[in-house]
TORKOL-4160 file (C-alpha; in steps of 0.2 Angstrom, whole numbers, padded with zeros to 4 digits, m for minus):
235
<pt num="1" X="0499" Y="0543" Z="0420"/>
<pt num="2" X="0502" Y="0525" Z="0427"/>
<pt num="3" X="0505" Y="0511" Z="0416"/>
<pt num="4" X="0489" Y="0502" Z="0410"/>
<pt num="5" X="0497" Y="0485" Z="0408"/>
<pt num="6" X="0504" Y="0486" Z="0428"/>
<pt num="7" X="0491" Y="0478" Z="0440"/>
<pt num="8" X="0487" Y="0485" Z="0457"/>
<pt num="9" X="0495" Y="0470" Z="0465"/>
<pt num="10" X="0511" Y="0473" Z="0454"/>
<pt num="11" X="0512" Y="0489" Z="0459"/>
<pt num="12" X="0514" Y="0485" Z="0477"/>
<pt num="13" X="0524" Y="0469" Z="0474"/>
<pt num="14" X="0535" Y="0474" Z="0461"/>
<pt num="15" X="0555" Y="0479" Z="0461"/>
<pt num="16" X="0560" Y="0490" Z="0448"/>
<pt num="17" X="0576" Y="0492" Z="0441"/>
<pt num="18" X="0581" Y="0511" Z="0438"/>
<pt num="19" X="0591" Y="0520" Z="0425"/>
<pt num="20" X="0601" Y="0535" Z="0429"/>
<pt num="21" X="0587" Y="0545" Z="0422"/>
<pt num="22" X="0573" Y="0537" Z="0431"/>
<pt num="23" X="0581" Y="0538" Z="0447"/>
<pt num="24" X="0585" Y="0556" Z="0446"/>
<pt num="25" X="0566" Y="0560" Z="0440"/>
<pt num="26" X="0559" Y="0551" Z="0455"/>
<pt num="27" X="0570" Y="0560" Z="0468"/>
<pt num="28" X="0564" Y="0576" Z="0459"/>
<pt num="29" X="0546" Y="0569" Z="0458"/>
<pt num="30" X="0547" Y="0568" Z="0479"/>
<pt num="31" X="0555" Y="0585" Z="0481"/>
<pt num="32" X="0542" Y="0594" Z="0470"/>
<pt num="33" X="0528" Y="0584" Z="0479"/>
<pt num="34" X="0536" Y="0590" Z="0495"/>
<pt num="35" X="0536" Y="0609" Z="0489"/>
<pt num="36" X="0516" Y="0605" Z="0485"/>
<pt num="37" X="0514" Y="0598" Z="0503"/>
<pt num="38" X="0523" Y="0612" Z="0511"/>
<pt num="39" X="0512" Y="0625" Z="0500"/>
<pt num="40" X="0496" Y="0617" Z="0503"/>
<pt num="41" X="0500" Y="0619" Z="0522"/>
<pt num="42" X="0504" Y="0637" Z="0520"/>
<pt num="43" X="0488" Y="0641" Z="0511"/>
<pt num="44" X="0478" Y="0630" Z="0523"/>
<pt num="45" X="0486" Y="0641" Z="0539"/>
<pt num="46" X="0481" Y="0657" Z="0529"/>
<pt num="47" X="0464" Y="0652" Z="0524"/>
<pt num="48" X="0459" Y="0644" Z="0542"/>
<pt num="49" X="0465" Y="0661" Z="0549"/>
<pt num="50" X="0455" Y="0672" Z="0539"/>
<pt num="51" X="0437" Y="0672" Z="0541"/>
<pt num="52" X="0436" Y="0682" Z="0525"/>
<pt num="53" X="0443" Y="0668" Z="0515"/>
<pt num="54" X="0433" Y="0654" Z="0526"/>
<pt num="55" X="0418" Y="0665" Z="0520"/>
<pt num="56" X="0422" Y="0665" Z="0502"/>
<pt num="57" X="0425" Y="0646" Z="0500"/>
<pt num="58" X="0410" Y="0642" Z="0511"/>
<pt num="59" X="0399" Y="0649" Z="0498"/>
<pt num="60" X="0394" Y="0642" Z="0481"/>
<pt num="61" X="0403" Y="0654" Z="0470"/>
<pt num="62" X="0419" Y="0651" Z="0480"/>
<pt num="63" X="0415" Y="0632" Z="0479"/>
<pt num="64" X="0414" Y="0633" Z="0459"/>
<pt num="65" X="0428" Y="0644" Z="0458"/>
<pt num="66" X="0439" Y="0633" Z="0467"/>
<pt num="67" X="0433" Y="0618" Z="0457"/>
<pt num="68" X="0437" Y="0626" Z="0441"/>
<pt num="69" X="0455" Y="0632" Z="0448"/>
<pt num="70" X="0459" Y="0615" Z="0455"/>
<pt num="71" X="0455" Y="0608" Z="0439"/>
<pt num="72" X="0463" Y="0621" Z="0427"/>
<pt num="73" X="0480" Y="0624" Z="0437"/>
<pt num="74" X="0486" Y="0605" Z="0436"/>
<pt num="75" X="0482" Y="0605" Z="0417"/>
<pt num="76" X="0494" Y="0620" Z="0416"/>
<pt num="77" X="0507" Y="0612" Z="0426"/>
<pt num="78" X="0506" Y="0596" Z="0415"/>
<pt num="79" X="0506" Y="0608" Z="0399"/>
<pt num="80" X="0522" Y="0616" Z="0407"/>
<pt num="81" X="0531" Y="0601" Z="0413"/>
<pt num="82" X="0546" Y="0604" Z="0402"/>
<pt num="83" X="0547" Y="0623" Z="0408"/>
<pt num="84" X="0554" Y="0620" Z="0425"/>
<pt num="85" X="0550" Y="0638" Z="0430"/>
<pt num="86" X="0531" Y="0639" Z="0424"/>
<pt num="87" X="0527" Y="0620" Z="0428"/>
<pt num="88" X="0534" Y="0620" Z="0446"/>
<pt num="89" X="0527" Y="0637" Z="0448"/>
<pt num="90" X="0510" Y="0629" Z="0444"/>
<pt num="91" X="0513" Y="0614" Z="0455"/>
<pt num="92" X="0516" Y="0625" Z="0470"/>
<pt num="93" X="0501" Y="0636" Z="0466"/>
<pt num="94" X="0490" Y="0620" Z="0465"/>
<pt num="95" X="0496" Y="0615" Z="0482"/>
<pt num="96" X="0492" Y="0633" Z="0490"/>
<pt num="97" X="0475" Y="0635" Z="0482"/>
<pt num="98" X="0471" Y="0615" Z="0488"/>
<pt num="99" X="0475" Y="0623" Z="0506"/>
<pt num="100" X="0464" Y="0637" Z="0503"/>
<pt num="101" X="0450" Y="0626" Z="0496"/>
<pt num="102" X="0449" Y="0616" Z="0513"/>
<pt num="103" X="0448" Y="0632" Z="0524"/>
<pt num="104" X="0432" Y="0630" Z="0530"/>
<pt num="105" X="0435" Y="0612" Z="0535"/>
<pt num="106" X="0451" Y="0618" Z="0544"/>
<pt num="107" X="0442" Y="0632" Z="0552"/>
<pt num="108" X="0428" Y="0620" Z="0559"/>
<pt num="109" X="0441" Y="0608" Z="0565"/>
<pt num="110" X="0452" Y="0622" Z="0574"/>
<pt num="111" X="0436" Y="0629" Z="0583"/>
<pt num="112" X="0431" Y="0611" Z="0588"/>
<pt num="113" X="0447" Y="0604" Z="0593"/>
<pt num="114" X="0465" Y="0609" Z="0586"/>
<pt num="115" X="0471" Y="0591" Z="0590"/>
<pt num="116" X="0461" Y="0586" Z="0575"/>
<pt num="117" X="0471" Y="0594" Z="0563"/>
<pt num="118" X="0487" Y="0589" Z="0573"/>
<pt num="119" X="0482" Y="0571" Z="0573"/>
<pt num="120" X="0477" Y="0571" Z="0553"/>
<pt num="121" X="0492" Y="0581" Z="0547"/>
<pt num="122" X="0504" Y="0571" Z="0560"/>
<pt num="123" X="0499" Y="0555" Z="0552"/>
<pt num="124" X="0500" Y="0561" Z="0535"/>
<pt num="125" X="0518" Y="0568" Z="0538"/>
<pt num="126" X="0524" Y="0550" Z="0545"/>
<pt num="127" X="0519" Y="0541" Z="0530"/>
<pt num="128" X="0527" Y="0557" Z="0519"/>
<pt num="129" X="0543" Y="0556" Z="0529"/>
<pt num="130" X="0544" Y="0537" Z="0528"/>
<pt num="131" X="0542" Y="0534" Z="0511"/>
<pt num="132" X="0550" Y="0549" Z="0504"/>
<pt num="133" X="0566" Y="0543" Z="0515"/>
<pt num="134" X="0566" Y="0527" Z="0506"/>
<pt num="135" X="0565" Y="0534" Z="0489"/>
<pt num="136" X="0579" Y="0546" Z="0491"/>
<pt num="137" X="0591" Y="0531" Z="0497"/>
<pt num="138" X="0584" Y="0517" Z="0486"/>
<pt num="139" X="0598" Y="0520" Z="0472"/>
<pt num="140" X="0596" Y="0511" Z="0456"/>
<pt num="141" X="0582" Y="0500" Z="0462"/>
<pt num="142" X="0565" Y="0504" Z="0470"/>
<pt num="143" X="0556" Y="0488" Z="0479"/>
<pt num="144" X="0538" Y="0491" Z="0482"/>
<pt num="145" X="0537" Y="0478" Z="0496"/>
<pt num="146" X="0552" Y="0487" Z="0506"/>
<pt num="147" X="0545" Y="0504" Z="0503"/>
<pt num="148" X="0528" Y="0496" Z="0510"/>
<pt num="149" X="0538" Y="0490" Z="0526"/>
<pt num="150" X="0545" Y="0505" Z="0528"/>
<pt num="151" X="0530" Y="0516" Z="0526"/>
<pt num="152" X="0521" Y="0505" Z="0537"/>
<pt num="153" X="0533" Y="0506" Z="0551"/>
<pt num="154" X="0534" Y="0526" Z="0550"/>
<pt num="155" X="0514" Y="0524" Z="0551"/>
<pt num="156" X="0513" Y="0514" Z="0566"/>
<pt num="157" X="0528" Y="0526" Z="0573"/>
<pt num="158" X="0519" Y="0541" Z="0570"/>
<pt num="159" X="0501" Y="0534" Z="0576"/>
<pt num="160" X="0509" Y="0529" Z="0593"/>
<pt num="161" X="0518" Y="0546" Z="0596"/>
<pt num="162" X="0502" Y="0555" Z="0591"/>
<pt num="163" X="0492" Y="0543" Z="0603"/>
<pt num="164" X="0505" Y="0547" Z="0617"/>
<pt num="165" X="0504" Y="0565" Z="0615"/>
<pt num="166" X="0486" Y="0568" Z="0612"/>
<pt num="167" X="0479" Y="0553" Z="0620"/>
<pt num="168" X="0468" Y="0548" Z="0606"/>
<pt num="169" X="0462" Y="0531" Z="0613"/>
<pt num="170" X="0462" Y="0514" Z="0606"/>
<pt num="171" X="0450" Y="0521" Z="0593"/>
<pt num="172" X="0458" Y="0536" Z="0587"/>
<pt num="173" X="0474" Y="0525" Z="0587"/>
<pt num="174" X="0466" Y="0513" Z="0575"/>
<pt num="175" X="0459" Y="0527" Z="0563"/>
<pt num="176" X="0476" Y="0535" Z="0562"/>
<pt num="177" X="0485" Y="0518" Z="0559"/>
<pt num="178" X="0471" Y="0515" Z="0546"/>
<pt num="179" X="0474" Y="0531" Z="0538"/>
<pt num="180" X="0493" Y="0530" Z="0537"/>
<pt num="181" X="0492" Y="0513" Z="0530"/>
<pt num="182" X="0480" Y="0521" Z="0517"/>
<pt num="183" X="0492" Y="0534" Z="0513"/>
<pt num="184" X="0508" Y="0521" Z="0512"/>
<pt num="185" X="0498" Y="0510" Z="0500"/>
<pt num="186" X="0493" Y="0526" Z="0490"/>
<pt num="187" X="0511" Y="0532" Z="0489"/>
<pt num="188" X="0520" Y="0516" Z="0484"/>
<pt num="189" X="0508" Y="0511" Z="0471"/>
<pt num="190" X="0508" Y="0528" Z="0462"/>
<pt num="191" X="0527" Y="0528" Z="0463"/>
<pt num="192" X="0527" Y="0512" Z="0454"/>
<pt num="193" X="0516" Y="0518" Z="0443"/>
<pt num="194" X="0527" Y="0534" Z="0439"/>
<pt num="195" X="0543" Y="0523" Z="0437"/>
<pt num="196" X="0533" Y="0510" Z="0424"/>
<pt num="197" X="0527" Y="0524" Z="0413"/>
<pt num="198" X="0537" Y="0526" Z="0398"/>
<pt num="199" X="0533" Y="0543" Z="0395"/>
<pt num="200" X="0537" Y="0549" Z="0412"/>
<pt num="201" X="0551" Y="0561" Z="0407"/>
<pt num="202" X="0546" Y="0575" Z="0419"/>
<pt num="203" X="0545" Y="0575" Z="0437"/>
<pt num="204" X="0529" Y="0586" Z="0438"/>
<pt num="205" X="0516" Y="0574" Z="0431"/>
<pt num="206" X="0522" Y="0562" Z="0446"/>
<pt num="207" X="0522" Y="0575" Z="0459"/>
<pt num="208" X="0503" Y="0581" Z="0454"/>
<pt num="209" X="0499" Y="0563" Z="0456"/>
<pt num="210" X="0507" Y="0560" Z="0473"/>
<pt num="211" X="0500" Y="0577" Z="0480"/>
<pt num="212" X="0483" Y="0573" Z="0476"/>
<pt num="213" X="0483" Y="0556" Z="0484"/>
<pt num="214" X="0491" Y="0561" Z="0500"/>
<pt num="215" X="0480" Y="0577" Z="0501"/>
<pt num="216" X="0463" Y="0567" Z="0497"/>
<pt num="217" X="0470" Y="0555" Z="0513"/>
<pt num="218" X="0472" Y="0571" Z="0524"/>
<pt num="219" X="0455" Y="0577" Z="0520"/>
<pt num="220" X="0446" Y="0561" Z="0523"/>
<pt num="221" X="0456" Y="0558" Z="0539"/>
<pt num="222" X="0451" Y="0575" Z="0545"/>
<pt num="223" X="0433" Y="0571" Z="0542"/>
<pt num="224" X="0432" Y="0555" Z="0550"/>
<pt num="225" X="0440" Y="0563" Z="0566"/>
<pt num="226" X="0428" Y="0578" Z="0565"/>
<pt num="227" X="0414" Y="0566" Z="0564"/>
<pt num="228" X="0420" Y="0556" Z="0580"/>
<pt num="229" X="0423" Y="0572" Z="0588"/>
<pt num="230" X="0405" Y="0579" Z="0585"/>
<pt num="231" X="0399" Y="0562" Z="0590"/>
<pt num="232" X="0407" Y="0561" Z="0606"/>
<pt num="233" X="0402" Y="0579" Z="0610"/>
<pt num="234" X="0383" Y="0575" Z="0609"/>
<pt num="235" X="0385" Y="0560" Z="0620"/>
């Protein structure tokens, strides 16, 4: 859904004038993106606290079912992007299902050390709050460099607060900051792509793209922290 004529560098450095329609769509995009995020958190919590669901998504059949649904549901949301009820419902369900799908990973992390989930979720939330706040007050222009600076400020702040609270150490702090930076770059790049797509007449496609990027970063962060914690335990 991104503009193929816009380079990766342009997406991170451009300042895009917004029409009234574009300004409204991008704000709705982040609102729906937030709904998908909260839905994923609910799905993850329910899944990780249910051994039945963890068992279902841990076996081959459950993994195939999740894989199929995670490809089908976003297509339904895209097809229904002009239907506010069906489109948003599919988007929220996609978030909830994504949370359920990673319930085995969350279950392992919660048994190993709950701070792993808190750390990964905290840095993801910091980036989300920073970039979302910038978009909501950006008015009729979107400056990618300013969005990057705002997002990085919140990423650093989030990493510092997590380190102070959880005592992650310098390595944990560095990883949290790196993950936060990845999230900022992914969100700003995706937002620039959404704004420069000629047929971006609905907030749902953009919300799907933003959610997919941030969700993957959260999963990657949690996997990295799990490996580090596992390595520490073996030592």
